[in-house]
C-alpha positions in Angstrom: 10.4 -11.5 -9.7 10.0 -11.9 -6.0 7.4 -14.2 -4.9 5.4 -11.7 -3.0 2.1 -13.4 -3.4 2.9 -16.6 -1.7 1.2 -19.4 -3.6 1.0 -17.4 -6.7 5.7 -15.8 -7.1 7.3 -14.8 -7.6 7.5 -12.9 -8.1 8.9 -8.8 -7.9 5.6 -10.2 -8.0 2.8 -12.5 -8.7 3.6 -15.7 -10.3 1.3 -18.6 -9.2 3.0 -21.0 -6.9 1.5 -24.4 -6.1 1.6 -26.4 -2.9 3.6 -29.6 -3.3 1.5 -32.5 -4.5 2.6 -34.6 -1.5 0.6 -32.3 0.9 -3.1 -32.9 1.5 -5.5 -31.0 3.8 -6.7 -33.3 6.6 -9.3 -31.8 8.9 -7.4 -28.5 9.1 -3.9 -30.0 9.1 -1.4 -31.0 6.4 0.1 -34.4 6.0 3.4 -34.3 4.3 5.6 -37.1 3.1 8.8 -37.4 5.2 11.2 -37.2 2.3 12.1 -33.7 1.0 11.4 -33.1 -2.7 14.5 -32.7 -4.7 14.9 -30.6 -7.8 14.7 -32.5 -11.1 18.0 -33.3 -12.6 16.7 -32.0 -15.9 15.9 -28.7 -14.2 19.4 -28.5 -12.8 20.9 -29.2 -16.1 18.7 -26.6 -17.8 19.7 -24.1 -15.1 23.4 -24.9 -15.6 23.1 -24.5 -19.4 21.2 -21.3 -19.0 23.8 -19.8 -16.6 26.5 -20.8 -19.0 24.9 -18.9 -21.9 24.0 -16.0 -19.6 27.4 -15.9 -17.9 28.8 -13.0 -20.1 25.8 -10.8 -19.3 26.0 -11.7 -15.6 29.8 -11.1 -15.5 29.4 -7.8 -17.2 26.5 -6.7 -15.0 27.7 -7.8 -11.6 31.4 -7.5 -12.3 31.0 -3.8 -12.2 28.5 -3.7 -9.3 30.4 -0.9 -7.7 28.8 1.5 -10.2 25.6 1.2 -8.3 27.2 3.3 -5.6 27.6 6.1 -8.1 23.8 6.4 -8.6 22.0 9.2 -6.9 21.5 8.0 -3.3 18.3 10.1 -2.7 16.5 8.5 -5.7 17.8 5.0 -4.6 16.4 5.6 -1.1 13.1 6.5 -2.7 13.2 3.3 -4.8 13.8 1.3 -1.6 10.8 3.0 0.0 8.7 2.1 -3.0 9.8 -1.6 -2.7 8.9 -1.5 1.0 5.5 -0.1 0.1 5.0 -2.9 -2.4 5.7 -5.5 0.2 3.4 -3.8 2.7 0.6 -3.8 0.1 1.2 -7.5 -0.5 0.9 -8.2 3.2 -2.4 -6.3 3.3 -3.8 -8.5 0.5 -2.7 -11.6 2.5 -4.3 -10.2 5.7 -7.6 -9.8 3.8 -7.7 -13.2 2.1 -6.4 -15.1 5.1 -8.5 -13.2 7.6 -5.6 -12.5 9.9 -5.3 -9.4 12.0 -1.6 -9.5 13.0 0.8 -8.1 10.4 3.8 -9.9 11.8 2.3 -13.4 11.0 1.7 -12.8 7.3 4.8 -10.6 6.8 7.2 -13.2 8.3 5.6 -16.0 6.4 5.7 -14.1 3.1 9.3 -12.9 3.5 10.5 -16.5 4.3 8.6 -18.0 1.4 9.9 -15.3 -0.9 13.5 -15.9 0.2 13.3 -19.7 -0.4 11.7 -19.1 -3.9 14.4 -16.6 -4.8 17.4 -18.8 -3.9 16.3 -22.2 -5.3 15.7 -23.0 -9.0 12.0 -23.5 -9.5 11.6 -22.5 -5.9 7.9 -21.6 -6.1 6.6 -24.9 -4.5 9.3 -24.9 -1.8 8.6 -21.2 -1.0 4.9 -22.0 -0.8 5.5 -24.9 1.5 7.6 -22.7 3.9 5.0 -20.0 3.8 2.2 -22.5 4.5 4.1 -24.1 7.4 4.7 -20.7 9.1 1.1 -19.7 8.7 -0.1 -22.9 10.2 2.4 -22.5 13.1 0.8 -19.1 13.8 -2.7 -20.7 14.0 -4.1 -20.5 10.5 -5.7 -23.8 9.4 -4.5 -25.5 6.2 -7.6 -25.1 4.0 -7.8 -21.4 4.7 -4.1 -20.9 4.2 -4.0 -22.8 0.9 -7.2 -21.0 -0.5 -6.0 -17.6 0.8 -2.5 -17.9 -0.6 -3.9 -19.0 -4.0 -6.3 -16.1 -4.0 -3.6 -13.6 -3.1 -1.5 -14.9 -5.9 -4.3 -14.5 -8.4 -5.0 -10.9 -7.2 -1.3 -9.9 -7.3 -0.9 -11.4 -10.8 -4.0 -9.5 -12.0 -2.6 -6.3 -10.5 0.7 -6.5 -12.4 -1.0 -7.4 -15.6 -3.5 -4.5 -15.3 -0.7 -2.0 -14.8 -0.2 -1.4 -18.6 -3.8 0.0 -18.7 -2.3 3.1 -17.2 -0.1 3.5 -20.3 -3.0 3.4 -22.8 -3.4 7.3 -22.8 0.3 7.7 -23.4 0.1 5.3 -26.3 -2.8 7.2 -27.9 -1.7 10.8 -27.3 2.0 10.6 -26.4 5.1 10.3 -28.6 5.5 7.2 -30.8 7.2 4.3 -29.1 8.9 1.2 -30.3 6.4 -1.2 -31.9 7.8 -4.2 -29.9 7.3 -2.4 -26.6 3.8 -1.5 -27.5 3.1 -5.1 -28.5 4.4 -6.3 -25.2 2.0 -4.0 -23.3 -1.0 -5.2 -25.3 0.1 -8.8 -24.7 0.0 -8.1 -20.9 -3.5 -6.7 -21.2 -4.5 -9.8 -23.2 -3.1 -12.0 -20.5 -5.1 -10.1 -17.9 -8.3 -10.7 -19.9 -7.5 -14.4 -20.1 -6.7 -14.6 -16.3 -10.0 -12.9 -15.4 -11.9 -15.1 -17.7 -10.2 -18.2 -16.4 -10.9 -17.3 -12.8 -14.6 -16.7 -13.6 -14.9 -20.0 -15.4 -12.9 -22.0 -12.8 -15.0 -20.7 -9.8 -18.3 -21.6 -11.3 -20.1 -24.3 -9.4 -20.2 -26.9 -12.2 -16.5 -26.5 -13.0 -15.3 -26.2 -9.3 -17.3 -29.2 -8.1 -16.2 -31.3 -11.1 -12.6 -30.4 -10.5 -12.9 -31.1 -6.8 -14.5 -34.5 -7.4 -11.7 -35.3 -9.8 -9.1 -34.3 -7.3 -10.9 -36.4 -4.6 -10.6 -39.5 -6.8 -6.9 -38.9 -7.4 -6.3 -38.3 -3.7 -8.2 -41.5 -2.8 -6.3 -43.4 -5.4 -2.8 -42.2 -4.4 -3.3 -42.0 -0.6 -6.4 -44.0 0.3 -7.6 -43.0 3.8 -4.9 -40.4 4.2 -6.5 -37.5 2.3 -9.6 -35.5 3.0 -13.0 -37.2 2.4 -15.0 -34.0 2.0 -12.8 -32.2 -0.6 -15.8 -30.9 -2.6 -17.4 -29.3 0.5 -14.0 -27.8 1.6 -13.3 -26.3 -1.9 -16.8 -24.8 -2.3 -16.9 -23.6 1.3 -13.5 -21.8 0.9 -14.6 -20.3 -2.4 -17.7 -18.9 -0.8 -15.9 -17.6 2.2 -13.2 -16.0 0.1 -15.7 -14.3 -2.1 -17.7 -12.9 0.8 -14.4 -11.7 2.5 -13.1 -9.9 -0.6 -16.6 -8.4 -1.3 -16.8 -7.0 2.3 -13.3 -5.4 2.0 -13.2 -4.9 -1.8 -12.0 -1.3 -1.5 -9.0 -2.2 0.6 -8.3 -5.4 -1.5 -8.4 -3.4 -4.7 -6.2 -0.6 -3.4 -3.6 -3.0 -2.0 -3.6 -5.1 -5.2 -3.0 -2.0 -7.4 -0.7 -0.4 -4.9 1.6 -3.5 -4.9 2.0 -3.3 -8.6 2.3 0.5 -8.8 4.9 0.7 -6.0 7.0 -2.0 -7.8 6.8 0.0 -11.0 7.7 3.2 -9.3 10.8 1.5 -7.8 12.1 0.8 -11.2 11.3 4.3 -12.4 13.1 5.9 -9.5 16.2 3.7 -10.2 16.2 5.0 -13.7 16.0 8.6 -12.3 18.9 7.7 -10.0 20.9 6.9 -13.2 19.9 10.2 -14.7 17.4 8.6 -17.2 14.1 10.4 -17.9 12.3 7.5 -19.6 8.9 7.4 -21.3 6.2 5.7 -19.1 5.5 3.1 -21.8 9.2 2.2 -21.9 9.4 1.7 -18.1 6.1 -0.3 -18.0 7.5 -2.6 -20.8 10.7 -3.0 -18.9 8.8 -3.7 -15.7 6.7 -6.3 -17.5 9.7 -8.0 -19.0 11.4 -8.2 -15.5 8.3 -9.8 -14.0 7.9 -12.4 -16.8 11.7 -13.2 -16.8 11.5 -13.7 -13.0 9.1 -16.6 -13.6 11.5 -18.6 -15.7 12.3 -21.6 -13.4 15.7 -22.6 -14.7 17.7 -20.2 -12.4 17.0 -18.8 -9.0 14.6 -15.8 -9.3 15.3 -15.8 -13.1 18.9 -14.9 -12.5 20.4 -13.8 -15.7 17.1 -13.7 -17.6 15.9 -10.7 -15.7 19.1 -8.8 -16.0 19.4 -9.5 -19.8 15.7 -8.8 -20.5 15.6 -5.6 -18.5 18.8 -4.3 -20.0 17.7 -5.3 -23.5 14.4 -3.4 -23.3 16.0 -0.3 -21.9 18.7 -0.5 -24.7 16.0 -0.7 -27.3 14.4 2.4 -25.8 17.6 4.3 -26.3 19.3 3.9 -22.9 23.1 3.2 -23.2 23.8 -0.5 -22.6 26.3 0.1 -19.8 23.8 2.3 -18.0 21.0 -0.2 -18.6 23.1 -2.9 -16.9 23.7 -0.7 -13.9 20.0 0.0 -13.6 19.1 -3.7 -13.9 21.6 -4.6 -11.2 20.4 -1.8 -8.9 16.8 -2.8 -9.4 17.5 -6.4 -8.7 19.4 -5.6 -5.5 16.4 -3.7 -4.2 13.6 -5.9 -5.4 15.1 -9.4 -5.1 18.3 -9.8 -3.3 17.8 -7.5 -0.3 14.3 -8.9 0.5 15.8 -12.4 0.1 18.5 -11.7 2.6 15.8 -10.4 5.1 13.7 -13.5 4.4 16.6 -15.8 5.0 17.0 -14.1 8.4 13.3 -14.8 9.1 13.7 -18.4 8.1 16.7 -18.8 10.4 14.8 -17.1 13.3 11.8 -19.4 12.7 13.9 -22.5 12.7 15.8 -21.4 15.8 12.5 -20.6 17.5 11.0 -24.0 16.5 14.1 -25.8 17.8 14.0 -23.9 21.0 10.4 -24.8 21.6 11.1 -28.5 20.9 14.0 -28.5 23.4 11.8 -26.9 26.1 9.1 -29.4 25.5 11.5 -32.4 25.7 13.1 -30.9 28.9 9.7 -30.5 30.5 8.2 -33.8 29.3 11.1 -36.3 28.9 
């Protein structure tokens, strides 16, 4: 799932990313260790083993990728429009929680972070670091960026987990669906309840202050004199500021959060229509949920193999022919993951070129 939420990604959607532990807020800046974090060898081995087992499915799916061109182009164009709408809604959520007015700042940072998280195994922290760096380069201070990206991730995750609520009327009055698919939707709703409850508990003064004090002790122990000395005040202040910001613009925040999830779901539904499949809403929601959860699996980039196998499996259980289900899975992945990743890689390249150009100009002017 594309990491659309920043420090949350994955994400077509909202898994929670974390800022690398080597970064600390220091008076509105971030101090980062010079060495670059390397993926764990165990993670690379797990990824290689996963790809080995999933290779037959990947070969079968992408080996016949030309079949995607046989799908109805008008429905595919509508699916692409839905994906664009999902990203725009994500950017609106980011603009609200980061309190930024310019769309280009949050869009470029999110696309770049999403691209990095999509092409690297367990790329969430790396994508978050890229997104954070670009936001800071555009003038956003580190504490605000970290708090805002975390909040946007929580909101995006909540939006996708809440989407199955739309299927409850279909479960009650519609035709009977597979018991496993129904159980998956109820599990998503249960996770939503746990997420909301966890956020409520975690943002209470006693819990928040206690956690911030514990983090302060760890920072002082690991990097004495290098980390922030007012972490409790920063955390509580950011919590209060975020709460007031979202309350003031709660209508737009709610609409953008639900819009992001709904547009992503409609993208999958229109891909099914492009393949000539008129599926039950519960089936598509279950498939959409599986695709999002599988995208969080860190062993392969963007859940490569897991998403294709899971999505095709759910659709096959629902009665879609396996060959058609694979084509749908590949077409959906191209629109929701790989195309945005290509765009994001272009943003990263442009950003690095721009930063390099600025450095050359500075060195030429001030030798």
